[in-house]
C-alpha positions as CSV (number, residue, x, y, z in Angstrom):
1,M,-106.3,53.8,157.5
2,G,-108.7,51.3,156.0
3,E,-111.5,52.0,153.6
4,N,-115.1,52.2,154.8
5,Y,-117.6,50.2,152.7
6,Q,-120.3,49.9,155.3
7,G,-123.7,49.9,153.7
8,R,-122.3,49.6,150.1
9,R,-123.0,47.0,147.5
10,C,-120.2,45.9,145.2
11,I,-120.4,43.8,142.0
12,V,-117.1,41.9,141.3
13,T,-116.7,39.9,138.1
14,G,-114.2,37.1,137.8
15,A,-114.8,36.6,141.6
16,A,-114.4,32.8,141.9
17,R,-110.6,33.0,142.2
18,G,-107.5,35.1,141.8
19,I,-107.7,38.9,141.7
20,G,-111.5,39.0,141.6
21,K,-111.9,36.8,144.7
22,A,-109.2,38.9,146.5
23,C,-111.1,42.1,145.6
24,A,-114.5,40.7,146.8
25,A,-112.8,39.7,150.0
26,K,-111.3,43.1,150.5
27,F,-114.6,44.9,149.9
28,A,-116.2,42.5,152.4
29,E,-113.5,43.0,154.9
30,Y,-114.3,46.7,154.8
31,G,-118.0,46.1,155.4
32,A,-119.6,45.8,151.9
33,D,-122.1,43.3,150.7
34,V,-120.6,41.7,147.6
35,I,-122.3,40.4,144.4
36,M,-119.8,37.9,143.1
37,V,-119.9,37.0,139.4
38,D,-118.2,34.2,137.5
39,I,-118.8,31.4,135.0
40,N,-117.5,28.7,137.2
41,R,-120.5,27.9,139.5
42,G,-118.8,25.4,141.9
43,V,-115.8,27.5,142.7
44,L,-117.8,30.7,142.8
45,E,-120.3,29.3,145.3
46,T,-117.5,28.0,147.5
47,S,-115.7,31.4,147.4
48,A,-118.9,33.4,148.2
49,A,-119.8,31.1,151.1
50,G,-116.3,31.5,152.5
51,I,-116.3,35.3,152.3
52,A,-119.8,35.6,153.8
53,A,-118.7,33.4,156.8
54,Q,-115.4,35.1,157.3
55,Y,-116.6,38.7,157.2
56,G,-120.2,38.5,158.3
57,V,-121.6,40.2,155.1
58,K,-123.9,39.1,152.4
59,A,-122.1,37.5,149.4
60,Y,-124.4,36.7,146.4
61,P,-123.0,34.3,143.8
62,Y,-124.2,34.9,140.2
63,V,-123.2,32.7,137.3
64,V,-122.9,35.1,134.4
65,D,-121.1,35.0,131.0
66,V,-119.8,38.6,130.9
67,G,-119.0,38.0,127.2
68,S,-122.7,37.8,126.5
69,I,-124.7,41.1,126.4
70,E,-127.9,39.2,127.1
71,S,-126.4,37.5,130.1
72,C,-125.2,40.8,131.5
73,Q,-128.5,42.5,131.0
74,Q,-130.4,39.7,132.7
75,F,-128.0,39.7,135.6
76,M,-128.2,43.5,136.2
77,A,-132.0,43.4,136.0
78,E,-132.1,40.6,138.6
79,V,-129.7,42.4,140.9
80,H,-131.8,45.6,140.7
81,D,-135.0,43.8,141.4
82,K,-133.8,41.4,144.2
83,I,-130.9,43.3,145.9
84,G,-131.2,47.0,144.9
85,A,-129.0,49.7,143.5
86,V,-125.2,49.0,143.5
87,D,-122.5,51.4,144.5
88,V,-119.3,49.8,143.0
89,L,-118.6,47.8,139.9
90,A,-115.2,46.0,139.9
91,N,-114.5,44.4,136.5
92,C,-112.0,41.6,137.1
93,A,-113.1,38.9,134.7
94,G,-110.7,38.2,131.8
95,I,-109.3,35.5,129.6
96,T,-106.3,35.1,127.4
97,V,-105.2,32.9,124.4
98,A,-101.6,31.8,124.1
99,K,-101.1,32.2,120.4
100,H,-99.1,34.3,118.0
101,M,-101.3,36.7,116.0
102,I,-100.6,34.9,112.8
103,D,-102.2,31.7,114.3
104,L,-105.2,33.4,116.0
105,T,-108.6,32.4,114.8
106,P,-111.5,34.9,114.5
107,A,-113.5,33.0,117.1
108,E,-110.6,33.3,119.6
109,W,-110.3,37.1,118.9
110,E,-114.0,37.6,119.4
111,R,-114.2,35.6,122.6
112,V,-111.3,37.5,124.2
113,M,-112.6,40.9,123.1
114,N,-116.2,40.1,124.2
115,I,-115.1,39.1,127.7
116,N,-112.2,41.4,128.3
117,L,-113.5,44.6,126.7
118,R,-117.1,44.5,125.5
119,G,-118.3,43.0,128.8
120,I,-116.8,45.9,130.7
121,W,-118.5,48.4,128.4
122,C,-121.8,46.7,128.8
123,L,-121.8,46.2,132.5
124,S,-120.5,49.8,133.0
125,Q,-123.3,51.2,130.9
126,L,-125.9,49.2,132.9
127,F,-124.3,50.2,136.2
128,A,-124.4,53.9,135.3
129,K,-128.0,53.7,134.2
130,Q,-129.2,52.0,137.4
131,L,-127.1,54.4,139.6
132,K,-128.5,57.4,137.8
133,D,-132.1,56.2,138.1
134,S,-131.6,55.3,141.8
135,G,-130.8,58.9,142.8
136,K,-127.5,57.9,144.4
137,A,-125.1,60.8,144.4
138,K,-122.0,58.8,143.5
139,G,-120.6,55.5,142.4
140,N,-117.3,53.9,141.4
141,I,-116.1,51.7,138.5
142,V,-112.7,50.1,138.7
143,S,-111.4,47.6,136.1
144,I,-108.5,45.2,135.8
145,S,-106.4,46.1,132.8
146,S,-102.8,44.9,132.6
147,Q,-99.1,45.9,132.1
148,A,-99.6,44.1,128.7
149,S,-101.8,47.1,127.7
150,K,-98.7,49.3,127.8
151,I,-96.0,46.9,126.6
152,G,-97.4,44.4,124.1
153,E,-96.4,40.8,124.7
154,S,-95.5,38.1,122.2
155,A,-98.0,35.2,122.1
156,N,-100.4,37.3,124.1
157,G,-101.5,39.8,121.4
158,V,-105.3,39.8,121.6
159,Y,-105.1,40.0,125.4
160,S,-102.7,43.0,125.1
161,I,-105.0,44.7,122.6
162,S,-108.1,44.1,124.7
163,K,-106.5,45.5,127.8
164,A,-105.3,48.6,125.8
165,G,-109.0,49.0,124.9
166,I,-109.9,49.1,128.6
167,N,-107.4,52.0,129.2
168,S,-109.1,54.0,126.4
169,L,-112.6,53.0,127.6
170,T,-111.6,54.2,131.1
171,Q,-110.6,57.6,129.8
172,V,-113.9,58.0,127.9
173,L,-116.1,56.8,130.7
174,G,-114.2,59.0,133.2
175,L,-115.2,62.0,131.1
176,E,-118.8,61.0,130.3
177,Y,-119.8,59.5,133.7
178,A,-118.5,62.3,135.9
179,Q,-121.9,64.1,135.4
180,Y,-123.5,61.1,137.3
181,G,-121.0,61.2,140.1
182,I,-119.2,58.1,138.9
183,S,-115.4,57.9,139.1
184,V,-113.8,55.5,136.7
185,S,-110.4,54.0,137.0
186,A,-108.4,50.9,135.9
187,V,-105.5,49.0,137.5
188,C,-102.7,47.6,135.4
189,P,-101.1,44.7,137.3
190,G,-97.9,43.0,136.2
191,Y,-97.3,39.3,137.0
192,V,-99.7,38.4,139.8
193,N,-99.4,35.1,141.7
194,T,-102.7,33.6,140.6
195,E,-103.8,30.4,139.0
196,M,-104.4,32.2,135.7
197,V,-100.9,33.5,135.5
198,Q,-99.4,30.1,136.3
199,E,-101.6,28.7,133.5
200,V,-100.2,31.4,131.2
201,F,-96.7,30.4,132.0
202,Q,-97.5,26.8,131.1
203,K,-99.3,27.6,127.8
204,R,-97.2,30.4,126.5
205,S,-93.9,28.6,127.2
206,L,-94.9,26.0,124.8
207,V,-95.6,28.6,122.1
208,E,-92.2,30.2,122.7
209,G,-90.3,26.9,122.8
210,K,-89.2,27.1,126.5
211,T,-90.0,25.2,129.6
212,P,-92.5,26.9,132.0
213,Q,-89.7,27.5,134.5
214,E,-87.5,29.2,131.8
215,Y,-90.3,31.3,130.6
216,E,-91.4,32.4,134.1
217,R,-87.8,33.4,134.8
218,E,-87.5,35.3,131.5
219,L,-90.7,37.3,132.1
220,T,-90.1,38.1,135.8
221,S,-86.4,38.9,135.5
222,G,-87.3,42.5,134.6
223,V,-89.3,43.1,137.7
224,A,-87.4,45.6,139.8
225,M,-88.9,44.5,143.1
226,G,-87.7,41.0,142.4
227,R,-91.0,39.1,143.0
228,M,-94.5,38.6,141.7
229,C,-97.4,40.6,143.0
230,E,-99.9,39.1,145.3
231,P,-103.7,39.3,144.5
232,E,-104.3,41.1,147.8
233,E,-102.0,43.9,146.8
234,V,-104.0,44.5,143.7
235,A,-107.2,44.3,145.8
236,D,-105.9,46.9,148.2
237,L,-105.4,49.4,145.3
238,M,-108.8,48.7,143.9
239,A,-110.4,49.2,147.2
240,F,-108.7,52.5,147.6
241,L,-109.7,53.7,144.1
242,A,-113.4,52.7,144.7
243,G,-113.6,53.6,148.4
244,G,-114.5,57.3,148.5
245,R,-111.2,58.9,149.3
246,A,-110.1,58.7,145.7
247,D,-113.3,60.0,144.0
248,Y,-111.4,62.9,142.4
249,I,-109.2,60.3,140.5
250,T,-111.0,59.4,137.3
251,G,-110.2,58.4,133.8
252,V,-106.8,57.0,134.7
253,T,-105.0,53.7,134.8
254,V,-102.6,52.9,137.7
255,T,-99.8,50.4,137.1
256,I,-98.9,48.0,139.9
257,A,-96.1,45.9,138.4
258,G,-93.1,46.2,140.8
259,G,-91.2,48.5,138.4
260,K,-91.6,46.2,135.4
261,T,-92.9,48.9,133.1
262,L,-92.1,52.1,134.9
263,I,-95.0,53.7,133.1
């Protein structure tokens, strides 16, 4: 049974490619209009046009730096004024830095934390306020965390820490936003077959003194299912969590890692 998103509006960050694009496409497939957010204008506009044409919905591309509170505030105000109240917020934007913690700079720490964690807090707050003011009875927030939030990874420390923060934020927002009819959840993917993960294999292998092929084999060898996850599989889970049938699920993180963590 598929989800029904007819008449719903969904914001998806990190929507130009990878999991975010797959999530936007899944919402659109089920009938939602999608508000697609990314920093990469060219790729974003191409992705939005393709989704609108394929599924016959409205796909609005917005260039936003989710690491900037001012950018998030301006974006949400414009969406409210030009499009209307939103039903779903899917936080998929994220970055990583391939460094050991001893070599990490304060600027790198701040940038990862601002995009991966503070941006989710900011957009979730703005989403909750506009939904509350709109009189809508319910809404959904679903965020991309990571298996790295549960098993810290070498040369991926600040990313792991930021994602652990998402898990805690999800618990708190689940408690606090229930009064507004908002369910809040997060998804913890393992190794997903995206451009970002391939870039991670390239960069972190150098830090660890291995070839990209050696490093990929090392990381994925512990996956019980014997393969990487596809973005569409993550999008299916996100669509279920935000689709209405899972509204009683709130404040939790769901791991989709092929048995890598078994947590």
